[in-house]
C-alpha positions in Angstrom: 0.0 0.0 0.0 1.3 3.5 -0.8 2.4 5.2 2.4 4.0 8.5 3.3 5.5 9.8 6.5 4.2 13.0 8.2 7.6 14.5 7.4 6.9 14.0 3.7 3.9 16.2 3.7 4.2 19.8 2.5 2.0 22.8 2.9 -0.8 22.7 0.4 -0.9 18.9 0.1 -4.5 17.6 -0.1 -5.4 15.9 3.1 -8.5 13.7 3.7 -9.4 13.0 7.3 -11.5 9.9 7.7 -11.9 10.0 11.5 -15.3 10.1 13.1 -17.1 13.4 14.0 -16.1 13.5 17.7 -12.4 13.0 16.8 -12.6 15.7 14.1 -14.3 18.2 16.5 -11.6 17.6 19.2 -8.9 18.6 16.7 -7.8 18.3 13.1 -5.4 19.6 10.5 -6.3 23.0 9.1 -7.6 22.7 5.5 -8.3 19.0 5.6 -11.4 17.5 4.1 -13.4 15.5 6.6 -15.4 12.5 5.5 -15.8 9.9 8.3 -15.0 6.3 7.2 -18.5 5.3 8.3 -20.0 7.7 5.7 -17.2 7.4 3.1 -18.9 5.4 0.3 -22.1 7.5 0.5 -20.1 10.8 0.4 -17.5 9.7 -2.1 -18.6 12.4 -4.5 -17.5 15.1 -2.1 -14.0 13.8 -2.4 -13.9 13.7 -6.2 -15.3 17.2 -6.3 -12.7 18.6 -3.8 -9.6 16.6 -4.6 -7.1 18.1 -7.1 -7.6 16.6 -10.6 -4.1 15.4 -11.1 -2.9 15.6 -7.5 -2.5 13.1 -4.7 -4.9 12.4 -1.9 -3.2 12.0 1.5 -5.5 10.0 3.7 -5.2 10.3 7.5 -7.0 9.0 10.6 -5.8 8.6 14.2 -3.0 6.1 13.8 -3.2 4.8 10.2 -5.6 1.8 10.2 -8.8 3.4 8.9 -6.9 5.6 6.5 -5.2 2.4 5.1 -8.6 0.9 4.3 -9.8 4.1 2.5 -6.4 4.4 0.7 -6.8 0.9 -0.7 -10.4 1.7 -1.8 -9.2 4.9 -3.5 -6.3 3.2 -5.3 -8.8 0.6 -6.6 -10.9 3.5 -8.0 -7.8 4.7 -9.9 -7.1 7.7 -7.6 -3.5 8.6 -6.6 -3.9 8.1 -2.8 -1.5 7.4 0.0 -1.9 6.5 3.6 -0.3 8.9 6.1 1.7 6.6 8.4 1.0 7.2 12.1 -1.9 9.5 11.4 -2.9 12.4 13.6 -1.0 11.0 16.5 2.3 11.5 14.5 1.0 14.8 13.1 0.7 16.2 16.6 4.0 14.6 17.8 5.7 16.2 14.8 4.5 19.6 16.1 2.1 20.3 13.3 -1.0 22.4 14.3 -4.2 20.7 15.5 -7.2 23.1 15.6 -10.9 23.0 16.2 -13.5 24.3 13.8 -13.4 27.7 15.4 -9.6 27.9 15.0 -8.6 27.3 18.7 -5.9 24.7 19.5 -7.3 21.2 19.5 -6.3 17.7 20.7 -6.1 14.3 19.0 -8.4 11.8 20.5 
């Protein structure tokens, strides 16, 4: 499965967060698209509308398990997708900002 490290991500990379609503509300990466894994198939069109046409989709969850499942699905659909190893836990450990919807500092559940 295609995988990248947190340190490989650059500002402006397209990030898809597949954690559930309570996790997202506690804290997320700024600019990420949020589609919970439990709603992913039904909301797949939101991803295809938002994702860059010829760009890569970086899929993230808490630690990498759920995002791995979504990454495999996307690759099967012909989308250039990669799993972000270590997920939001590594994101926070790497010192990257975690915010809430109103822009305040957030936490990773």
